[in-house]
SEKEVO-638314 format. One record per residue (C-alpha): z, y, x. Coordinates in steps of 0.02 Angstrom, whole numbers, plus 32768, in hexadecimal, padded with zeros to 4 digits. Layout:
N
[lumdo [Z,Y,X]]
...
This chain:
206
[lumdo [CC7C,CABB,DEA1]]
[lumdo [CBED,CA44,DE9B]]
[lumdo [CC14,C9D7,DE06]]
[lumdo [CB76,C947,DE25]]
[lumdo [CAC6,C93B,DE80]]
[lumdo [CA27,C8E4,DE34]]
[lumdo [C99B,C8A1,DE9D]]
[lumdo [C8ED,C8A2,DE82]]
[lumdo [C897,C7FE,DEB6]]
[lumdo [C7E3,C809,DF15]]
[lumdo [C786,C78C,DE9C]]
[lumdo [C6C9,C74B,DE90]]
[lumdo [C657,C6E5,DE21]]
[lumdo [C67D,C63C,DE31]]
[lumdo [C5CD,C60A,DE66]]
[lumdo [C5D4,C6A1,DEFC]]
[lumdo [C5D0,C62E,DFA2]]
[lumdo [C665,C68E,DFF4]]
[lumdo [C6FB,C627,DFE1]]
[lumdo [C757,C6A0,E042]]
[lumdo [C765,C761,E092]]
[lumdo [C711,C727,E140]]
[lumdo [C690,C6DC,E0DE]]
[lumdo [C667,C77B,E05C]]
[lumdo [C665,C7E9,E0E3]]
[lumdo [C5ED,C776,E141]]
[lumdo [C57E,C784,E0A0]]
[lumdo [C56E,C838,E0B4]]
[lumdo [C547,C847,E159]]
[lumdo [C4C7,C7C8,E149]]
[lumdo [C467,C825,E0CD]]
[lumdo [C4A3,C8D4,E0C8]]
[lumdo [C48B,C927,E037]]
[lumdo [C487,C8A2,DFBE]]
[lumdo [C527,C888,DF82]]
[lumdo [C588,C8EF,DF12]]
[lumdo [C63A,C908,DEC5]]
[lumdo [C680,C953,DE1B]]
[lumdo [C712,C9B0,DE05]]
[lumdo [C763,C9F5,DD5D]]
[lumdo [C730,CAA5,DD96]]
[lumdo [C71C,CB21,DE36]]
[lumdo [C7C9,CB4A,DE89]]
[lumdo [C82C,CAA4,DE48]]
[lumdo [C877,CA1A,DE9C]]
[lumdo [C7D2,C9B2,DE94]]
[lumdo [C767,CA44,DEDB]]
[lumdo [C7E4,CA51,DF55]]
[lumdo [C7FB,C99D,DF75]]
[lumdo [C746,C98E,DF9C]]
[lumdo [C734,CA0E,E026]]
[lumdo [C7C1,C9C9,E06D]]
[lumdo [C76B,C911,E079]]
[lumdo [C6B6,C983,E0B1]]
[lumdo [C720,C9F8,E143]]
[lumdo [C783,C95E,E199]]
[lumdo [C70B,C8DD,E17D]]
[lumdo [C68F,C946,E1EE]]
[lumdo [C63C,C9E1,E18D]]
[lumdo [C5F5,C95A,E110]]
[lumdo [C566,C988,E0B9]]
[lumdo [C59B,C961,DFE8]]
[lumdo [C573,C9B7,DF56]]
[lumdo [C600,C9FC,DEE7]]
[lumdo [C5DF,C9F0,DE2F]]
[lumdo [C65C,CA42,DDC8]]
[lumdo [C670,CA1C,DD1E]]
[lumdo [C6E4,CA7A,DC96]]
[lumdo [C76A,C9FC,DC80]]
[lumdo [C7B7,C97C,DCE8]]
[lumdo [C774,C8EB,DC5E]]
[lumdo [C6DA,C92A,DC8A]]
[lumdo [C6E1,C908,DD3D]]
[lumdo [C729,C852,DD2F]]
[lumdo [C69D,C838,DCA6]]
[lumdo [C607,C865,DD31]]
[lumdo [C647,C7E8,DDA0]]
[lumdo [C64E,C763,DD1B]]
[lumdo [C59F,C79C,DCEC]]
[lumdo [C579,C77F,DD9A]]
[lumdo [C531,C834,DD98]]
[lumdo [C59F,C863,DE40]]
[lumdo [C5EE,C7F8,DEBE]]
[lumdo [C691,C82E,DEBE]]
[lumdo [C712,C89F,DE77]]
[lumdo [C7E3,C8CA,DE7D]]
[lumdo [C82B,C8B3,DDDA]]
[lumdo [C8DB,C8BD,DDBC]]
[lumdo [C941,C80E,DDC9]]
[lumdo [C964,C816,DD0A]]
[lumdo [C8C0,C820,DCEB]]
[lumdo [C863,C7B3,DD3B]]
[lumdo [C8E0,C710,DD6C]]
[lumdo [C8D4,C6B5,DCCD]]
[lumdo [C80F,C6BA,DCE9]]
[lumdo [C82A,C685,DDA0]]
[lumdo [C8A1,C5FE,DD61]]
[lumdo [C827,C5C5,DCEF]]
[lumdo [C799,C5C4,DD67]]
[lumdo [C732,C656,DD25]]
[lumdo [C749,C6BD,DDBD]]
[lumdo [C776,C684,DE60]]
[lumdo [C80A,C6D2,DEC7]]
[lumdo [C7DA,C703,DF8C]]
[lumdo [C86C,C76E,DFAB]]
[lumdo [C919,C7C6,DF5B]]
[lumdo [C91D,C877,DF84]]
[lumdo [C9E2,C879,DF8B]]
[lumdo [CA4F,C863,E01F]]
[lumdo [CA89,C7B6,E00B]]
[lumdo [CA2A,C727,DFB1]]
[lumdo [CA33,C70F,DEE0]]
[lumdo [CAA4,C68C,DEA4]]
[lumdo [CA1E,C658,DE14]]
[lumdo [C9AC,C63B,DEBB]]
[lumdo [C9FD,C60E,DF4A]]
[lumdo [C961,C5DB,DF9A]]
[lumdo [C901,C684,DF9C]]
[lumdo [C921,C6DE,E024]]
[lumdo [C947,C790,E030]]
[lumdo [C8CD,C814,E079]]
[lumdo [C948,C847,E107]]
[lumdo [C92D,C76E,E147]]
[lumdo [C870,C77B,E116]]
[lumdo [C84D,C813,E18A]]
[lumdo [C8C9,C893,E19E]]
[lumdo [C97E,C88C,E198]]
[lumdo [C983,C94D,E15F]]
[lumdo [C90E,C91E,E0BC]]
[lumdo [C981,C951,E02D]]
[lumdo [C93C,C99B,DFA3]]
[lumdo [C9AB,C974,DF17]]
[lumdo [C9E5,C9D3,DE7F]]
[lumdo [CA94,C9F6,DE60]]
[lumdo [CAF2,CA42,DDE4]]
[lumdo [CBA8,CAAF,DE00]]
[lumdo [CC0F,CB28,DDA2]]
[lumdo [CC19,CBEC,DDCB]]
[lumdo [CC93,CC7A,DD9B]]
[lumdo [CC78,CD39,DD94]]
[lumdo [CC7E,CD8F,DE4B]]
[lumdo [CD27,CDC1,DE66]]
[lumdo [CD78,CD33,DE02]]
[lumdo [CE2F,CD1C,DE43]]
[lumdo [CE46,CC9F,DEDB]]
[lumdo [CED9,CC48,DE7B]]
[lumdo [CE74,CC28,DDEA]]
[lumdo [CDC6,CBF4,DE49]]
[lumdo [CE53,CB6D,DEA1]]
[lumdo [CEA8,CB50,DDF8]]
[lumdo [CDEC,CB2A,DDA2]]
[lumdo [CDB1,CAB6,DE34]]
[lumdo [CE46,CA5C,DE1A]]
[lumdo [CE36,CA48,DD7E]]
[lumdo [CD6F,CA16,DD81]]
[lumdo [CD98,C991,DE11]]
[lumdo [CE26,C936,DDB3]]
[lumdo [CD91,C933,DD13]]
[lumdo [CD29,C902,DD7C]]
[lumdo [CD88,C860,DDA3]]
[lumdo [CDA6,C833,DCFC]]
[lumdo [CD38,C78A,DCC8]]
[lumdo [CD02,C7D6,DC28]]
[lumdo [CCAB,C871,DC94]]
[lumdo [CC69,C80B,DD1E]]
[lumdo [CC2F,C77F,DCAE]]
[lumdo [CBA8,C7F2,DC40]]
[lumdo [CB72,C84A,DCE6]]
[lumdo [CB6D,C7B9,DD5C]]
[lumdo [CAF7,C75B,DCBC]]
[lumdo [CA8C,C807,DCBC]]
[lumdo [CA72,C7F2,DD86]]
[lumdo [CAE1,C863,DDBF]]
[lumdo [CB49,C846,DE59]]
[lumdo [CBEB,C8A9,DE48]]
[lumdo [CC24,C91A,DECC]]
[lumdo [CCC5,C99F,DEA9]]
[lumdo [CCF9,C9E0,DF4A]]
[lumdo [CD25,CA94,DF70]]
[lumdo [CCF4,CB3B,DF41]]
[lumdo [CCC0,CB6D,E000]]
[lumdo [CC61,CAC3,E007]]
[lumdo [CC00,CB03,DF6D]]
[lumdo [CBE8,CBAB,DFBB]]
[lumdo [CBA0,CB57,E04C]]
[lumdo [CB31,CAFA,DFF2]]
[lumdo [CAE3,CB80,DF77]]
[lumdo [CAD6,CBF0,E01B]]
[lumdo [CA7A,CB64,E080]]
[lumdo [C9F3,CB31,DFDF]]
[lumdo [C9E9,CBF9,DFE1]]
[lumdo [C9A1,CBF1,E090]]
[lumdo [C93C,CB58,E093]]
[lumdo [C8E9,CB70,DFDC]]
[lumdo [C8CC,CC25,DFF7]]
[lumdo [C879,CBF8,E0B6]]
[lumdo [C817,CB85,E058]]
[lumdo [C7EC,CBE2,DFC7]]
[lumdo [C7B9,CC8B,E03E]]
[lumdo [C72E,CC00,E0AA]]
[lumdo [C6E1,CBBD,E006]]
[lumdo [C6E1,CC77,DFB4]]
[lumdo [C715,CC0D,DF1C]]
[lumdo [C705,CC65,DE6D]]
[lumdo [C76F,CC11,DDF7]]
[lumdo [C710,CBE8,DD4A]]
């Protein structure tokens, strides 16, 4: 079952003139090849989110700068070495709340409860733009359906427990739950979407 999702934030340095996604795209179009975005490495959510922005923004000429870790990508934006990045919510949230970074959008399907004034990427440019990360439980192939159903029911019950939900929500998780069939559909959809993008970009994972 799909237990939870964690969105990423499109963040920029507070001094960057762009105050929203449309203005960031306008900057990129006005000065092709001059804006760069950081990621925590090739093939990760930060890399793919940046490529989706380029494609959905009209094949923008923006340079990808891969770093060796998620922390380094954030530091590069804070140091004005790159224009923007898509770090995970739990990594960037406090920096946004403290004013050290500015959030232009959240990648999830819904707005963050912690940042209700920040639009989703779907609201900003494309309803299909939801490159968030998810967590789920898998069982070995051949596990009897009744066992799968029982495990799913127990996990749904556990996810309703405030003692479990609270820490997950505090860590920026969106609790999902759901059925095994829904999780299987999510996996298949993501294999198709991200697999196609990886092949198009000829991504080599570091």
